[in-house]
C-alpha positions in Angstrom: 8.8 -5.0 -4.8 9.6 -1.7 -2.9 13.4 -2.4 -3.7 13.1 -1.8 -7.2 15.2 0.6 -8.8 15.5 2.7 -11.9 18.3 0.7 -13.8 17.4 -2.8 -13.0 16.7 -5.4 -15.5 13.4 -7.4 -15.0 14.0 -10.9 -16.1 10.8 -12.8 -15.2 7.4 -12.0 -13.4 5.2 -14.1 -11.3 2.8 -14.4 -14.1 2.7 -15.3 -17.9 3.9 -12.2 -19.9 1.0 -12.3 -21.9 -1.0 -10.9 -18.8 0.8 -8.2 -18.4 1.0 -4.9 -20.7 4.7 -5.3 -21.2 5.1 -6.6 -24.6 8.8 -7.7 -24.5 10.2 -10.3 -21.9 13.2 -8.7 -20.3 13.6 -4.9 -19.9 15.2 -2.2 -18.1 13.6 -0.3 -15.6 13.7 3.6 -16.8 11.4 5.3 -14.3 9.2 5.6 -11.3 6.1 4.9 -13.7 7.8 1.6 -14.7 8.1 0.6 -11.1 4.5 1.5 -10.3 3.1 -0.5 -13.4 5.2 -3.8 -12.3 3.8 -3.3 -8.7 0.3 -2.8 -9.9 0.7 -6.0 -12.0 2.8 -8.3 -10.0 3.6 -9.6 -6.4 7.2 -10.4 -7.2 9.7 -10.0 -10.3 13.1 -11.5 -10.9 16.0 -9.2 -11.5 19.1 -10.0 -13.3 21.9 -8.4 -11.6 24.6 -8.9 -14.5 22.2 -6.8 -16.8 21.4 -3.9 -14.4 22.7 -0.4 -15.5 23.2 2.2 -13.4 20.3 5.2 -13.7 22.7 7.9 -15.4 23.8 5.2 -17.9 20.4 4.2 -18.7 18.8 7.9 -19.1 22.1 8.2 -21.7 21.0 5.1 -23.8 17.3 5.0 -23.4 16.2 8.3 -22.3 14.3 9.5 -19.3 11.1 7.7 -17.8 7.6 8.3 -18.3 6.8 11.4 -16.5 4.1 13.9 -18.3 6.6 16.6 -18.6 8.8 16.5 -21.8 12.6 16.6 -20.8 15.8 17.2 -22.9 18.6 14.7 -23.2 21.9 14.3 -25.0 22.2 15.3 -28.9 18.7 16.6 -28.9 16.6 14.0 -28.2 13.7 14.2 -25.9 10.9 12.1 -24.5 7.0 13.0 -25.2 4.2 11.1 -23.2 1.0 11.2 -25.1 -2.6 9.6 -24.2 -3.0 5.8 -25.2 -3.4 5.6 -29.0 -6.9 5.4 -29.8 -8.2 3.4 -33.0 -11.9 4.7 -34.2 -14.2 1.6 -34.6 -11.3 -0.9 -35.0 -11.4 -3.8 -37.0 -10.5 -7.2 -35.0 -9.1 -9.4 -37.6 -8.9 -13.4 -37.1 -6.5 -15.4 -39.5 -8.7 -16.8 -42.5 -6.5 -19.5 -43.9 -3.6 -21.2 -43.0 0.2 -20.1 -43.5 0.9 -23.1 -46.0 -2.0 -21.9 -48.3 -1.6 -18.4 -47.9 2.3 -18.6 -49.1 1.2 -20.7 -52.2 -1.7 -17.9 -53.1 1.0 -14.9 -52.4 4.1 -16.6 -53.6 4.7 -14.2 -56.6 3.1 -11.3 -54.9 6.3 -9.5 -53.7 8.1 -10.1 -56.7 5.2 -8.5 -58.9 5.2 -5.6 -56.5 8.9 -5.3 -57.1 8.2 -5.0 -61.0 5.3 -2.7 -60.5 7.4 -0.4 -58.2 10.5 -0.5 -60.3 8.5 0.6 -63.5 6.9 3.3 -61.3 10.4 4.7 -59.8 11.6 4.8 -63.5 8.6 6.6 -64.5 9.1 9.1 -61.7 12.7 9.7 -62.8 11.3 10.9 -66.1 8.7 13.0 -64.7 5.9 10.4 -66.1 3.6 9.4 -63.1 0.3 9.4 -64.8 -0.4 5.8 -64.0 -0.4 4.8 -60.4 -2.9 1.8 -60.9 -0.2 -1.2 -61.2 0.9 -0.1 -57.7 -2.0 0.4 -56.3 -3.6 -2.9 -57.6 -0.4 -5.0 -56.1 -0.9 -3.2 -52.5 -4.5 -4.3 -52.6 -3.8 -7.9 -53.0 -0.8 -7.2 -50.3 -3.6 -6.1 -48.1 -5.9 -8.9 -48.5 -3.0 -11.4 -48.1 -2.1 -9.7 -44.7 -5.5 -9.7 -43.4 -6.3 -13.2 -44.3 -2.7 -14.4 -42.8 -0.1 -11.7 -41.6 3.0 -14.3 -41.3 3.0 -15.3 -45.0 4.0 -12.0 -46.2 6.7 -11.5 -43.5 8.3 -14.8 -44.5 8.2 -13.9 -48.0 9.6 -10.3 -47.6 12.5 -11.9 -45.6 13.7 -14.6 -48.3 12.6 -12.3 -51.3 15.8 -11.1 -53.1 15.8 -7.8 -55.1 18.9 -6.0 -56.9 17.7 -2.5 -55.7 17.9 -1.7 -51.9 15.4 1.4 -52.6 12.9 -1.1 -53.9 13.5 -3.7 -51.3 13.5 -1.4 -48.5 9.8 0.2 -49.6 8.7 -3.6 -50.2 9.6 -4.7 -46.7 8.7 -1.8 -45.1 5.4 -1.8 -46.4 4.8 -5.5 -45.2 6.1 -4.4 -41.6 3.6 -1.6 -41.6 0.5 -3.4 -43.0 1.3 -6.2 -40.0 1.2 -3.5 -37.8 -1.7 -1.7 -39.1 -3.6 -4.9 -39.0 -2.7 -5.3 -35.4 -4.4 -1.7 -34.5 -7.3 -2.6 -36.3 -7.3 -0.2 -39.4 -10.0 -0.8 -41.9 -8.9 -2.0 -45.3 -9.0 1.2 -46.9 -6.9 2.6 -44.4 -4.5 -0.4 -44.8 -4.4 0.4 -48.8 -3.4 4.2 -47.8 -0.8 3.0 -46.0 1.0 0.3 -48.0 0.8 2.7 -51.0 2.2 5.5 -49.0 5.1 3.2 -47.8 5.7 2.0 -51.5 6.0 5.6 -52.4 7.7 6.9 -49.6 11.0 6.5 -51.2 10.6 8.0 -54.6 12.3 11.2 -53.7 15.6 9.2 -53.7 15.6 9.2 -57.3 16.7 12.6 -57.4 19.6 11.9 -55.2 22.8 10.6 -56.5 23.7 6.9 -56.3 27.0 7.7 -54.7 25.1 9.8 -51.9 22.6 6.9 -51.4 25.4 4.2 -51.2 26.8 6.3 -48.0 23.4 6.6 -46.6 23.9 6.4 -42.9 27.4 7.5 -43.2 27.1 11.1 -44.2 28.7 14.4 -43.3 26.6 17.3 -42.2 26.6 18.7 -45.6 25.7 15.6 -47.3 23.1 14.4 -44.6 21.3 18.0 -45.3 20.9 16.9 -48.9 19.9 13.7 -47.9 17.1 14.9 -46.0 15.9 16.7 -49.0 14.3 13.4 -50.6 11.0 13.6 -48.8 10.4 17.1 -50.0 11.4 16.4 -53.6 9.3 13.0 -53.5 6.1 15.3 -52.4 6.9 17.6 -55.2 6.8 14.6 -57.6 3.6 13.4 -56.3 1.7 16.6 -56.2 -0.4 16.1 -59.3 -0.8 12.5 -59.1 -4.1 12.4 -57.5 -3.2 10.6 -54.5 -5.4 11.0 -51.4 -4.5 12.9 -48.7 -3.8 10.1 -46.2 -1.1 8.4 -48.9 0.7 11.7 -49.0 0.8 12.0 -45.3 2.8 9.0 -45.5 5.1 9.9 -47.8 5.7 13.4 -46.3 5.6 12.3 -42.5 7.6 8.8 -42.6 10.9 10.4 -41.4 9.2 12.5 -38.5 9.9 11.5 -35.1 7.5 11.4 -32.2 9.9 13.7 -30.0 10.4 16.3 -33.0 13.8 15.0 -33.8 12.7 14.0 -37.4 12.4 16.0 -41.0 11.6 17.6 -43.0 9.7 19.8 -40.5 10.5 18.5 -37.3 6.9 18.2 -36.1 6.3 16.2 -32.9 3.7 13.8 -31.1 -0.2 14.2 -32.3 0.9 16.4 -35.0 2.4 13.4 -37.0 -0.7 11.4 -38.6 -1.1 8.0 -37.4 -0.3 6.3 -40.6 2.9 8.3 -41.0 4.1 7.2 -37.5 3.2 3.4 -38.6 5.2 3.7 -41.7 8.0 5.9 -39.9 8.3 3.0 -37.1 8.3 0.3 -39.9 10.8 1.9 -42.1 13.2 2.5 -39.0 12.8 -1.1 -38.1 13.7 -2.4 -41.6 16.6 -0.2 -42.0 18.2 -1.6 -38.7 17.5 -5.2 -40.0 18.3 -4.8 -43.6 20.6 -1.7 -44.0 22.5 -1.3 -47.4 25.7 -3.6 -47.1 27.9 -0.8 -47.6 26.9 1.1 -44.8 26.4 -1.2 -41.7 26.1 -4.8 -40.6 22.4 -5.6 -40.2 20.9 -6.3 -36.6 18.9 -9.3 -35.9 15.2 -8.8 -35.5 15.3 -9.5 -31.6 17.9 -6.8 -30.8 15.9 -4.5 -33.0 12.6 -5.4 -31.1 14.9 -4.6 -27.8 15.9 -1.1 -29.5 12.7 -0.4 -30.5 11.1 -0.7 -26.8 14.0 1.2 -25.5 12.9 4.1 -27.7 9.3 4.1 -26.8 8.2 7.5 -26.0 11.5 8.9 -27.5 11.3 8.6 -31.5 8.3 6.3 -31.2 4.9 6.7 -29.4 4.8 4.0 -26.8 1.6 2.7 -27.8 2.6 2.1 -31.4 5.8 0.6 -30.4 4.0 -2.1 -28.3 1.4 -2.8 -31.0 4.4 -3.2 -33.3 6.1 -5.8 -31.1 2.9 -7.6 -30.6 2.4 -7.6 -34.2 5.5 -9.4 -35.3 6.5 -11.2 -32.0 10.0 -10.9 -29.9 11.1 -13.2 -32.6 9.5 -12.0 -36.1 8.9 -14.4 -38.7 11.6 -15.0 -40.7 14.1 -14.8 -37.8 17.1 -17.1 -38.0 17.5 -18.7 -34.6 19.5 -21.2 -32.5 17.8 -23.1 -30.0 19.1 -24.2 -26.7 20.0 -27.6 -27.8 22.4 -26.5 -30.4 19.8 -27.0 -33.5 19.4 -24.0 -35.9 16.2 -22.9 -37.8 14.1 -20.1 -38.9 11.1 -18.8 -37.2 7.7 -19.6 -39.2 5.2 -17.9 -37.1 4.6 -17.0 -33.4 1.9 -16.8 -30.6 0.7 -13.6 -29.0 0.1 -16.0 -25.8 3.6 -17.4 -26.1 5.8 -14.9 -27.4 9.4 -16.6 -26.5 8.2 -20.2 -28.0 7.2 -19.6 -31.8 7.1 -22.0 -34.2 10.8 -22.9 -35.8 11.8 -24.6 -38.9 14.7 -26.4 -38.0 17.5 -26.7 -40.8 20.4 -28.1 -39.1 21.2 -30.6 -35.9 22.8 -29.4 -32.6 26.4 -29.5 -34.4 25.0 -27.1 -37.1 25.4 -29.8 -39.6 22.4 -29.6 -42.7 19.6 -31.5 -42.1 18.5 -33.5 -45.4 14.8 -33.0 -44.6 13.9 -30.0 -42.3 11.0 -30.0 -40.0 8.6 -27.7 -38.0 8.5 -27.5 -34.4 6.1 -25.8 -32.5 7.9 -24.7 -29.1 5.0 -24.0 -27.0 3.5 -27.7 -28.0 6.4 -29.3 -27.3 7.4 -27.6 -24.1 3.7 -27.7 -22.9 4.1 -31.6 -23.3 7.6 -32.2 -21.8 9.2 -32.0 -18.3 11.1 -28.9 -17.4 14.5 -30.8 -18.3 13.1 -30.9 -21.7 12.1 -27.6 -22.6 13.3 -26.4 -26.0 13.7 -22.5 -26.3 15.5 -19.8 -28.4 19.1 -19.5 -27.3 19.9 -16.2 -29.6 18.9 -14.8 -32.8 21.3 -15.1 -35.8 22.5 -12.9 -38.5 20.6 -13.0 -41.7 22.2 -14.8 -44.2 24.0 -17.5 -41.5 25.5 -20.2 -43.5 23.4 -23.3 -43.9 20.3 -21.7 -43.1 18.9 -21.2 -46.6 15.1 -22.4 -46.3 14.7 -22.6 -50.1 16.7 -25.7 -49.8 14.5 -27.6 -47.8 11.5 -29.7 -47.8 9.4 -29.4 -44.4 7.7 -31.9 -42.7 5.9 -31.3 -39.2 3.5 -33.0 -36.8 0.4 -31.6 -38.5 1.8 -31.1 -42.1 4.0 -31.8 -44.7 4.9 -29.6 -47.5 7.8 -28.8 -49.8 8.9 -24.8 -49.2 11.2 -25.1 -52.0 8.5 -26.1 -54.6 6.2 -23.6 -52.8 8.3 -20.5 -53.6 9.7 -21.7 -57.1 7.9 -20.8 -60.1 
């Protein structure tokens, strides 16, 4: 362990990953603090030489280490370390129903939310924002669903189709944020504030031109300065709406960043309200995996999770990043994956104790030919009851929309249940 150096890639530990504070399996050592954490929890670790980077390159990519002082790095970005997140009187939620039952109960919820949000945004565009009750009612139902079973809305949000990127972005952001808030132990009132704030966070974009929005992420300096005004415009539109201060804090602060590199005010650290921090992290993650088609290629959820982990204490507070990853998993629900034997499918749910072995709905054979009937494989149970040679794991994450991987077209069977996914989500 004394031979560990900054830049090395830790690929395995001498104990299960869930027994350590490291939320993601496989990471680069960025600082002496990382080395001290490894030494305090492990007697030995495995290093992947092929993945190891030199310390200068690592600093350029992921920022400096965990020192208590703030340090500048390229392009005005900096790292900031704060005390661990502390939630007052956290609620410890336990699943109250099965994924199947919750999906059936909530199968139209995101569609209803999309309709309510579309009507609201149209009303906002005409400066008529007197009635927020339909959106608030939808958020209340979304919060209740996430509390009962967080994987259901995650699944539905990944397969839900909506014509307008702004609405879909706001909806999916709210789902990611609510799942993270549940993991943190936020009470139901705070979850409602968080979800409503996420849904309303994009209203200012109704004041920007469609052409500007289509080029979001590829803007020059002048256009980007104009784009950044959507937060201030949104706050002006909502100032007389009667919304709580907590909800408005999400709208105002969701584009601020931990190290002060965000907008509109460039505030940092603890000056950013907690709900706004969660919303900002969720919104950024959603923009990675579901960007505008005209702007960028979507990133696989697994790669997005790795990127977030590299950004801890830079753009997002480390404790928040780790809680987010624990909430959604290394392979989030709805991720398309290929297994080590060549079969392909979609992640149904994950386990905090077996982060690399989620439940997968297998939809193709090892030659990538579609199956007539999909089946759910619990990788953790499969691997615990088989020999090392028969272990089945995720080989890689696939891009959303990969040919032949449409879960709506399958009847699903499993060792513990049988249900028709296509009938479950259809009207």
